[in-house]
C-alpha angles and dihedrals in degrees: 000000000000104000126153110215089358092293127126114241141195116291130208126229120256122237122280105233129180122190117156087320139028109286127199135296111189145168111217130192110255129227085236108319092177084101092064120066125205090251095049092046091051094049090049091063090078093048112109118234113257114249113283111263122230110267137183119277115279119261109282090236090063101046111119119259133204090268099048119038115203121249110219127191138161096182114121091234095031119137139182124221150339091230135194096218119178095201088069117065112241094006097155107176092266107062107044124081145160112221139192090212099184092173098164107037114188132183115290097018123138131175133167125192124212115185136171095167141341088272097045116050144107142189127214106212133184112191124172119272112261096012109152103187124088107253101180147003106205104191152158112237143189118203124212107202105180134056102295113172113191089249088072090079133060089203141349110206125175133189127199142178122188144157124201093186084223126196131191088271096053119113109184146099142213114232151144118251112200127185129200141175102028093320091304099116127047129193123186125195109199119189107158114042123176122192095334106111125224137282131241106274118235097174143343128224139175122231132180140053098125138062092028092298114136119227107260138165119239130191119221125212133165141210118181106314092337117105118196129200112196122190111244114226129009117009119250129220094187130027150109131259137192100231095178093054091051092049096045090049087059090050093049092050096047099252092114128035117262114263091023114187123223116233108166143359115200130176127193147087135311103213124196107154139001094184092262094294134095116278127180119223110196135193111191098168135028127158139160120202110190114165115189118252118252113261 
């Protein structure tokens, strides 16, 4: 989480984006967006991105091949897809995207997205040194368009592998951003947090032990309607989580409404600062396994 002095702060809404299907609106927890006012954030929308800086070559595992040409965009609301992606259950060529999602552009930002699939993409970002507000949430996402109460699934597992190539000046995190109930309730699952502090803990819970998910302890905190699971202990760059277990725990303990309906699962990076130099944020694996519950 992006908290200055371990305190939660005001967040800014993400972009509303439509491309063949309804994309995401979101409110994300900021690194410390107290330094950005509503007026300054609004005026920054019209600010052009600074020219992309020269960066190192992309990871060899993500270079495009003859079978999957890379989609490249520098537009703040640019997106790649939709994809039919077999590593995500029910990805049908209409509901799965990779997005730039620069929802809070500020002066001197730049970010370029390269994607071959939701499980093989990266952004090269250059965010000002010392910036403490979340500028972007580049992410892969799966939309759920119909009424989908959590009881529809017997499990929702997800695997990830990422690398932020972080330096001492990096302020960012890798996380899931999950929306429910007509975009009214938000749950984040944060597993790799760099220079962003921690949030006040409301509860702790253990998840794992089935579906290839290791047993791990997670801290829960809350800001407004946003609920945040943070991995307790050492950060992880690769792993597997039981999303359904984490959501149903919140239902059982009164943090989410009963019969909550899933709207969107996104995975990516909240980026605040790269120290004023190019930094490559890479996703080399992303999957969602969501078998239907038995009737």
